[in-house]
TITIKE-31559 format. One record per residue (C-alpha): residue number from 0; residue in one letter; y, z, x. Coordinates in steps of 0.001 Angstrom, whole numbers, m for minus. Layout:
REM residues N
<rogu NUM 'a' <Y Z X>>
...
***
This chain:
REM residues 320
<rogu 0 'x' <45275 m32314 118437>>
<rogu 1 'x' <48572 m31065 117357>>
<rogu 2 'x' <48431 m30561 112833>>
<rogu 3 'x' <49668 m33896 112296>>
<rogu 4 'x' <48401 m36173 115013>>
<rogu 5 'x' <45068 m37590 113974>>
<rogu 6 'x' <42247 m37918 116141>>
<rogu 7 'x' <41036 m41018 117374>>
<rogu 8 'x' <38928 m43298 114964>>
<rogu 9 'x' <35434 m42008 114617>>
<rogu 10 'x' <32986 m43200 112931>>
<rogu 11 'x' <32694 m46753 113259>>
<rogu 12 'x' <29911 m48020 109945>>
<rogu 13 'x' <30326 m51892 108709>>
<rogu 14 'x' <29841 m52428 105044>>
<rogu 15 'x' <26734 m54759 103805>>
<rogu 16 'x' <26284 m56434 100705>>
<rogu 17 'x' <23129 m54247 100503>>
<rogu 18 'x' <24716 m50939 100750>>
<rogu 19 'x' <26817 m51745 97824>>
<rogu 20 'x' <24168 m52673 95636>>
<rogu 21 'x' <22710 m49623 96893>>
<rogu 22 'x' <25507 m47157 95910>>
<rogu 23 'x' <25896 m48960 93078>>
<rogu 24 'x' <22161 m48114 92140>>
<rogu 25 'x' <22516 m44407 93360>>
<rogu 26 'x' <25211 m44061 91767>>
<rogu 27 'x' <25413 m45907 88552>>
<rogu 28 'x' <28388 m47942 89219>>
<rogu 29 'x' <26779 m51264 88551>>
<rogu 30 'x' <30539 m53031 87323>>
<rogu 31 'x' <30018 m56165 87108>>
<rogu 32 'x' <33274 m57227 90107>>
<rogu 33 'x' <30861 m55668 92354>>
<rogu 34 'x' <27833 m57581 91624>>
<rogu 35 'x' <28466 m60949 90291>>
<rogu 36 'x' <29590 m62783 92923>>
<rogu 37 'x' <31164 m65700 90846>>
<rogu 38 'x' <32649 m63571 88780>>
<rogu 39 'x' <34685 m61889 91964>>
<rogu 40 'x' <35520 m65162 92855>>
<rogu 41 'x' <36563 m66280 88949>>
<rogu 42 'x' <38880 m63134 90252>>
<rogu 43 'x' <40503 m64090 92122>>
<rogu 44 'x' <38830 m61773 95349>>
<rogu 45 'x' <37178 m63445 98378>>
<rogu 46 'x' <33770 m61543 98678>>
<rogu 47 'x' <31539 m58903 97631>>
<rogu 48 'x' <33535 m55737 96732>>
<rogu 49 'x' <32682 m52695 97654>>
<rogu 50 'x' <33054 m49488 94774>>
<rogu 51 'x' <35682 m47204 95992>>
<rogu 52 'x' <34026 m44362 95936>>
<rogu 53 'x' <31592 m45885 98186>>
<rogu 54 'x' <33648 m45822 101179>>
<rogu 55 'x' <35036 m42036 99761>>
<rogu 56 'x' <31827 m41086 99901>>
<rogu 57 'x' <31341 m41964 103586>>
<rogu 58 'x' <33679 m40117 104879>>
<rogu 59 'x' <31919 m36387 104018>>
<rogu 60 'x' <29108 m37924 106104>>
<rogu 61 'x' <31219 m39404 108466>>
<rogu 62 'x' <32976 m36023 109093>>
<rogu 63 'x' <29265 m34125 108397>>
<rogu 64 'x' <28357 m35637 111607>>
<rogu 65 'x' <31570 m35917 114040>>
<rogu 66 'x' <34115 m32599 112215>>
<rogu 67 'x' <30547 m30472 111232>>
<rogu 68 'x' <32922 m27511 110920>>
<rogu 69 'x' <35403 m29018 108301>>
<rogu 70 'x' <33241 m29654 105752>>
<rogu 71 'x' <31050 m26053 106151>>
<rogu 72 'x' <27537 m27322 107668>>
<rogu 73 'x' <25333 m24332 108700>>
<rogu 74 'x' <28315 m21632 106731>>
<rogu 75 'x' <26054 m20236 103891>>
<rogu 76 'x' <28713 m19255 102061>>
<rogu 77 'x' <31157 m22396 102607>>
<rogu 78 'x' <31274 m24840 99843>>
<rogu 79 'x' <33623 m28068 99334>>
<rogu 80 'x' <36205 m27113 96433>>
<rogu 81 'x' <38803 m30232 96119>>
<rogu 82 'x' <38470 m33816 96960>>
<rogu 83 'x' <41048 m36349 95989>>
<rogu 84 'x' <41621 m39668 97770>>
<rogu 85 'x' <44023 m42726 97135>>
<rogu 86 'x' <42671 m46136 97532>>
<rogu 87 'x' <45351 m48650 99515>>
<rogu 88 'x' <43156 m51784 99977>>
<rogu 89 'x' <40128 m53639 98802>>
<rogu 90 'x' <36755 m52946 101221>>
<rogu 91 'x' <34407 m56168 101350>>
<rogu 92 'x' <31294 m56861 102228>>
<rogu 93 'x' <31453 m57600 106727>>
<rogu 94 'x' <33794 m55208 106244>>
<rogu 95 'x' <34099 m52509 109099>>
<rogu 96 'x' <35146 m49105 108845>>
<rogu 97 'x' <36170 m45792 110958>>
<rogu 98 'x' <37976 m42838 109864>>
<rogu 99 'x' <40216 m39851 111835>>
<rogu 100 'x' <41537 m36938 110456>>
<rogu 101 'x' <43440 m33854 111347>>
<rogu 102 'x' <45111 m30501 109472>>
<rogu 103 'x' <46386 m31136 106297>>
<rogu 104 'x' <49897 m30548 107097>>
<rogu 105 'x' <50659 m29658 103052>>
<rogu 106 'x' <48133 m28010 102376>>
<rogu 107 'x' <49683 m23989 101453>>
<rogu 108 'x' <46603 m22127 103642>>
<rogu 109 'x' <48687 m18849 102554>>
<rogu 110 'x' <47870 m19674 98797>>
<rogu 111 'x' <44476 m20212 99596>>
<rogu 112 'x' <43802 m17565 102560>>
<rogu 113 'x' <39535 m18398 102248>>
<rogu 114 'x' <39717 m21880 102782>>
<rogu 115 'x' <40884 m25141 105207>>
<rogu 116 'x' <41804 m28133 104411>>
<rogu 117 'x' <41334 m31200 106242>>
<rogu 118 'x' <43448 m34779 105740>>
<rogu 119 'x' <41960 m37595 106383>>
<rogu 120 'x' <42146 m41680 107090>>
<rogu 121 'x' <39797 m44360 106306>>
<rogu 122 'x' <40469 m47859 109125>>
<rogu 123 'x' <39179 m51231 108687>>
<rogu 124 'x' <39219 m54189 111849>>
<rogu 125 'x' <42599 m54696 111297>>
<rogu 126 'x' <43943 m50677 111307>>
<rogu 127 'x' <44910 m51131 108494>>
<rogu 128 'x' <44375 m48105 106308>>
<rogu 129 'x' <41944 m48398 103272>>
<rogu 130 'x' <42050 m45146 101885>>
<rogu 131 'x' <43386 m41701 102382>>
<rogu 132 'x' <42934 m38327 100970>>
<rogu 133 'x' <41551 m34671 101535>>
<rogu 134 'x' <39411 m32125 101213>>
<rogu 135 'x' <39442 m28601 101135>>
<rogu 136 'x' <36340 m26286 102116>>
<rogu 137 'x' <36489 m22756 100670>>
<rogu 138 'x' <34817 m20423 103404>>
<rogu 139 'x' <33512 m17287 102766>>
<rogu 140 'x' <34935 m14354 101850>>
<rogu 141 'x' <34359 m10398 102735>>
<rogu 142 'x' <32978 m7724 100668>>
<rogu 143 'x' <33653 m7708 96662>>
<rogu 144 'x' <34695 m11169 96544>>
<rogu 145 'x' <31921 m12743 98004>>
<rogu 146 'x' <30680 m14433 95468>>
<rogu 147 'x' <33481 m15129 93296>>
<rogu 148 'x' <34106 m19038 92242>>
<rogu 149 'x' <36938 m20421 90586>>
<rogu 150 'x' <37776 m19911 87579>>
<rogu 151 'x' <36927 m23675 85145>>
<rogu 152 'x' <38795 m25266 82209>>
<rogu 153 'x' <37865 m25222 78884>>
<rogu 154 'x' <35603 m27137 77835>>
<rogu 155 'x' <37498 m30357 76136>>
<rogu 156 'x' <36320 m30878 71934>>
<rogu 157 'x' <36463 m34273 70291>>
<rogu 158 'x' <36962 m34879 66556>>
<rogu 159 'x' <33864 m36751 65885>>
<rogu 160 'x' <35381 m37847 62335>>
<rogu 161 'x' <37995 m39641 64923>>
<rogu 162 'x' <38090 m43485 64296>>
<rogu 163 'x' <40629 m46496 65224>>
<rogu 164 'x' <40407 m50003 63939>>
<rogu 165 'x' <38299 m51967 67079>>
<rogu 166 'x' <40620 m54271 68871>>
<rogu 167 'x' <39812 m57648 69676>>
<rogu 168 'x' <41545 m57613 73321>>
<rogu 169 'x' <42226 m53785 74668>>
<rogu 170 'x' <45579 m53336 76654>>
<rogu 171 'x' <46524 m50423 78816>>
<rogu 172 'x' <48688 m48902 76663>>
<rogu 173 'x' <45749 m49577 73948>>
<rogu 174 'x' <43697 m47812 75656>>
<rogu 175 'x' <45818 m44993 76110>>
<rogu 176 'x' <46229 m44831 72616>>
<rogu 177 'x' <42534 m45921 70896>>
<rogu 178 'x' <40124 m46163 73519>>
<rogu 179 'x' <36772 m44482 74705>>
<rogu 180 'x' <37585 m40401 74573>>
<rogu 181 'x' <34297 m38778 74252>>
<rogu 182 'x' <31137 m36792 76389>>
<rogu 183 'x' <27977 m39520 77459>>
<rogu 184 'x' <24136 m38780 77122>>
<rogu 185 'x' <24035 m37379 80472>>
<rogu 186 'x' <21142 m37389 82942>>
<rogu 187 'x' <19080 m34339 84118>>
<rogu 188 'x' <19472 m34579 88388>>
<rogu 189 'x' <16900 m34810 90864>>
<rogu 190 'x' <15701 m34272 94143>>
<rogu 191 'x' <15932 m37956 94461>>
<rogu 192 'x' <18758 m38734 93502>>
<rogu 193 'x' <20317 m35632 95892>>
<rogu 194 'x' <18292 m36673 98914>>
<rogu 195 'x' <18928 m40953 98400>>
<rogu 196 'x' <22614 m40556 98310>>
<rogu 197 'x' <22569 m38151 101164>>
<rogu 198 'x' <21005 m40960 103090>>
<rogu 199 'x' <22814 m42919 102028>>
<rogu 200 'x' <26790 m41836 103348>>
<rogu 201 'x' <25185 m39184 105597>>
<rogu 202 'x' <25802 m36252 103933>>
<rogu 203 'x' <23258 m34440 105432>>
<rogu 204 'x' <24615 m30917 104765>>
<rogu 205 'x' <21381 m28295 104702>>
<rogu 206 'x' <22481 m26344 101863>>
<rogu 207 'x' <21850 m30285 100433>>
<rogu 208 'x' <18654 m31074 101731>>
<rogu 209 'x' <17964 m27433 103560>>
<rogu 210 'x' <15605 m25058 101368>>
<rogu 211 'x' <15505 m21743 103314>>
<rogu 212 'x' <18465 m21857 104900>>
<rogu 213 'x' <20069 m22806 100828>>
<rogu 214 'x' <17932 m19648 100001>>
<rogu 215 'x' <20634 m17733 102271>>
<rogu 216 'x' <23388 m19318 101234>>
<rogu 217 'x' <26044 m17728 98192>>
<rogu 218 'x' <23971 m19883 95839>>
<rogu 219 'x' <20908 m18810 96853>>
<rogu 220 'x' <19066 m22181 96219>>
<rogu 221 'x' <19592 m25550 97170>>
<rogu 222 'x' <22604 m27452 95447>>
<rogu 223 'x' <24199 m31410 94859>>
<rogu 224 'x' <26602 m32072 97110>>
<rogu 225 'x' <29822 m32370 95039>>
<rogu 226 'x' <30757 m35723 95385>>
<rogu 227 'x' <27280 m36996 93926>>
<rogu 228 'x' <28301 m34968 91106>>
<rogu 229 'x' <31979 m36517 90442>>
<rogu 230 'x' <30321 m40319 90982>>
<rogu 231 'x' <27490 m39518 88691>>
<rogu 232 'x' <30355 m39092 85960>>
<rogu 233 'x' <33043 m41766 87091>>
<rogu 234 'x' <30251 m44195 86265>>
<rogu 235 'x' <29026 m42935 83132>>
<rogu 236 'x' <32574 m42580 82016>>
<rogu 237 'x' <33108 m46438 83601>>
<rogu 238 'x' <29957 m47421 81558>>
<rogu 239 'x' <31577 m46423 78408>>
<rogu 240 'x' <35195 m48125 79362>>
<rogu 241 'x' <33632 m51621 79954>>
<rogu 242 'x' <31795 m51631 76918>>
<rogu 243 'x' <35673 m52737 75749>>
<rogu 244 'x' <37506 m56194 75154>>
<rogu 245 'x' <39760 m55906 77908>>
<rogu 246 'x' <41803 m59574 79336>>
<rogu 247 'x' <39606 m61805 80829>>
<rogu 248 'x' <42842 m62805 83111>>
<rogu 249 'x' <43566 m60039 85874>>
<rogu 250 'x' <41530 m57553 83129>>
<rogu 251 'x' <38999 m55843 85886>>
<rogu 252 'x' <40968 m52847 86648>>
<rogu 253 'x' <42342 m52028 89906>>
<rogu 254 'x' <41072 m48396 90583>>
<rogu 255 'x' <43634 m46411 92731>>
<rogu 256 'x' <41905 m43106 93199>>
<rogu 257 'x' <39770 m40253 92159>>
<rogu 258 'x' <40212 m36139 92643>>
<rogu 259 'x' <37479 m33356 91562>>
<rogu 260 'x' <37694 m30078 91700>>
<rogu 261 'x' <34314 m27244 91904>>
<rogu 262 'x' <33837 m24538 89931>>
<rogu 263 'x' <29914 m23798 89704>>
<rogu 264 'x' <27365 m25216 91623>>
<rogu 265 'x' <24900 m28246 90278>>
<rogu 266 'x' <21658 m27420 90836>>
<rogu 267 'x' <18294 m29632 90846>>
<rogu 268 'x' <17125 m30329 87587>>
<rogu 269 'x' <20282 m29786 85658>>
<rogu 270 'x' <20992 m32101 82760>>
<rogu 271 'x' <24671 m33213 83260>>
<rogu 272 'x' <27593 m34333 81177>>
<rogu 273 'x' <30396 m35933 80916>>
<rogu 274 'x' <33709 m35134 78572>>
<rogu 275 'x' <36457 m38216 79361>>
<rogu 276 'x' <39660 m39007 77490>>
<rogu 277 'x' <42837 m41078 78411>>
<rogu 278 'x' <45834 m38536 80090>>
<rogu 279 'x' <49167 m40821 80535>>
<rogu 280 'x' <50411 m44640 81001>>
<rogu 281 'x' <52791 m45451 82515>>
<rogu 282 'x' <54297 m49107 83917>>
<rogu 283 'x' <53820 m49961 87688>>
<rogu 284 'x' <57198 m49905 89583>>
<rogu 285 'x' <55934 m52764 91853>>
<rogu 286 'x' <53778 m54834 88972>>
<rogu 287 'x' <55925 m54657 85941>>
<rogu 288 'x' <53044 m56406 84119>>
<rogu 289 'x' <50597 m53634 85041>>
<rogu 290 'x' <50043 m50403 83979>>
<rogu 291 'x' <48917 m47098 85384>>
<rogu 292 'x' <46845 m45196 83264>>
<rogu 293 'x' <45203 m42292 84516>>
<rogu 294 'x' <41690 m40697 83001>>
<rogu 295 'x' <40872 m36921 82895>>
<rogu 296 'x' <36947 m36089 83392>>
<rogu 297 'x' <34842 m32966 82757>>
<rogu 298 'x' <31270 m32142 84040>>
<rogu 299 'x' <29340 m30032 81828>>
<rogu 300 'x' <25719 m28682 82498>>
<rogu 301 'x' <23337 m27551 79765>>
<rogu 302 'x' <24734 m24965 79435>>
<rogu 303 'x' <28321 m26484 78237>>
<rogu 304 'x' <29702 m24968 81195>>
<rogu 305 'x' <31725 m26405 83349>>
<rogu 306 'x' <30559 m27237 87099>>
<rogu 307 'x' <33973 m29600 87818>>
<rogu 308 'x' <36242 m31720 86818>>
<rogu 309 'x' <38684 m34213 87939>>
<rogu 310 'x' <40672 m37770 87396>>
<rogu 311 'x' <40991 m41052 88384>>
<rogu 312 'x' <43810 m43441 87948>>
<rogu 313 'x' <43178 m47267 87437>>
<rogu 314 'x' <45750 m50184 87242>>
<rogu 315 'x' <45476 m52177 84174>>
<rogu 316 'x' <47134 m55713 82553>>
<rogu 317 'x' <49800 m53512 80377>>
<rogu 318 'x' <50911 m55495 76872>>
<rogu 319 'x' <52502 m58800 77336>>
***
């Protein structure tokens, strides 16, 4: 396989309605578009829509099974440092997905000598690319650098006294200017969260599940999958976003992509909160009535340390 050549598709898996509901329960993403069939049909969708992060999470499970060296399975010093996805097409219950992968030709290995990047594509039963992205594995280092982790960004702060007059309808520009921003109440991560998520998506890495292996690893303890941490943070942010009134016609947000970066391990029993704010808003060139709004996320633990950050891009109806 050359540097730019994808391998043959593998990991075929049919998405079921039960799987969609289960993923929502495991991550807390109860967005109506995934659970209310009448609402989905009224929004112009033909079938039960899967969460964008379901397919994105399943990729890591498929890599764990079919290419374990690319996600550090069995390597105690390795961890996933970055993940990014672009959601190209919708996935519905009944679709059959597969994936293919290769070394990422755009990754600058010289600047991160201890990392390995994998590019991937997820295909549906019509061989259409529904998701594409990149996962970066940080490999073990020698000597004094062995335990070094990347420096986290500065934790955001918000003005508790700032407020604006509520609107009856929020278009994308209104959300960018006056929409919700702040932090969630948070939740304590448990062993059942990790076991349920890893079994569901197939990310059966001993760093998350094997106490003996983890005790001898870089972190000296089992940790949570970074993908689970991001999914929980995204779901908390989304619940806050969906409390505001958006246009009833075409008002459901189109989920276009996500990315995250790892800074500190999340351990069982850690309490996580999500900080969120809109960071940019631009009109879509292909759909002038829509706007692309980018939200930033920071996930902090009970010590107010940023353990992970990321962003997601949503397409929303712009002001008329």
